[in-house]
N, C-alpha and C positions, 0 to 999 in steps of 0.2 A: 581865570574864572572871576566872574563879577561878584560883587558883594550883594547879599540878600537885601532887598529893599532899596537898592540904588538904581535909579532908572538908567537905561542905556542912552547915550547921546542920540538926539534926533538927527536925521538927514536934513541938510538945508533944503528948503522948499524949491521946487522947480520955478523957472521964470514964469511970470503971469500967464495963465492959460496953457502953460507947458505941461508936459508929461515927464514922469520919472523915467530914467533909463532902466529898462527891465533888469539887465545884468547887474547894474549898480544897486538897485533896490534889493534884488535877491541876495547879493553879497552882504548888504547891511542887515537884512532879515536873519541871515545865518549867524551873524554876530549878536544881534539884539535878542533873538530867541534861539538859544543853542540847539534845541530839539530840531529846529528847521533844517539844520545842516545834515540831519540824518534821515530825512523823509524821502529822499530820492527825487526831489524837484530838479528837473534838467533844464527847463525853459519856461518862460512866462511871456504871454502876449495879451494885449488888449485889442478887442474888436468891437468898437462902439461901446455899449454898456456891458459887454461880456469880458470877463477876465479869465484867462485859461492858463493852466499849468500842464506841462507834459511831465510825467513821472515814470521812473523805473520801478518795477515791482520788487526787485531784489531786497531792498531794505525793509519791506513791509510784508514779507512772507510769513505765513503761519505754519503750524505743524502739518497741515494738509497740502502745502505747496501752493496755496492760493493767497490772496490778499487778506491780511489780518484786519478784522473789523475795527478794532481800536485804533490802529494806525490810519485807516481810511477815514474814520470819523475825525481824528485829529487834523488830518490834511484838509478835509472839507471845512472844518471850523476855522482853521488858519487862513484858508483861501478867502473865506468871507471877511475875515478881519482885514486881510490885505485889500480886498475890493473897497471896503469902507475907508480905509486909511489912504489909499491911492486916490479915491474920489475926492476926499477932503483936500489932499495936497494939490490936486489939479485945480481946485477952487481957491487955493491960497490960504487954506485953513490948517492950522497946526493944533490938533486936539487929540486927546486920548480916546480910543475906541475900545469898547469891551463887548464881549458876547453876553447877552442877557438871557437868551434861551436858545436851545439847539435841539434838533431831533433828526433822525435819519431812518430810512427804510432800505434794507438790503434786498436787492431784486435778483441778482445773479452773482456767481463767484467771479472774482477778478483773477484771470488766469495768465495775464501777460502785462506788459507795459501799458499804461493807460493815460487818459487825460481827464482833468477835472475842470468843469466850466461853471463859473459863478455869474449869476445875473440877478437883477432886482426881481422880487416876486411879482410886483406889479409895475406896469409901465410908468405910472406917475410917482413911484416911490422916491426916485432921486429929487423930483421937484418938491414933493412934500418935505423931504429932509432939508432941502435948501430953505424952504419957508420957515420951518421950525427953528432952524439955526438962526435965521435972521430975527425971528420974533422972540424966542426964548433963550437963545444961546446954547441950546442942546437939542438933541433929536434922536430918532430911531429909524432904522430901515430894515425891512424884511428882505432877506436874500435867499436864493435857492442855489444849491451846488449839485451838479449832476456829474457822475463818474461814468465814463465810457471806456470799455475795453473793446477796441475795434469799433463796431457800430452798436454793440450791446450796451444798454443802460444797466449798470450794475448796482448803483447806489444813488438815491436821491435824498439830499439833506436840506434842511431849512434852518435858518437862524435869524434871530432878531439881534441887530448890532446897535448898541447905544453909543452916541457921541456925547462925551461928558462935557460939562460946561468948562470954560476957560478958568484958569487959576487954580 
């Protein structure tokens, strides 16, 4: 068990312009954020600006036999954090990311294994983040996470993720 207040060692940055290996990143995530090991994340993939997790429902069941809202919210928030962290790493930037604001709407019960997809809220979000980082050394990006059980949209979440200044 890690000591309280002691940061977990960072992963080495991927080569310039390169991507993190999804399996290696998930293994690191499960060590760095112990709760992540219990969320049922089975796979991660990137498709353009979208980051997707495939999840098993079993670890997130509630008393009704459907997805527990608190677990689903934690997963959506963490997926957004991963999107921002992986985007920075792909751009050769090693910084801390924090969630500044988050909200969610529950639209339908989650009744089986599902997928969570995270994308920027606006198309120009990544470009604006890049500009702010260059100008101010810090920035924010709004991200949207959508949870699908089959083709049914069950949850839509939104979060503002802040990239902290270096140092």
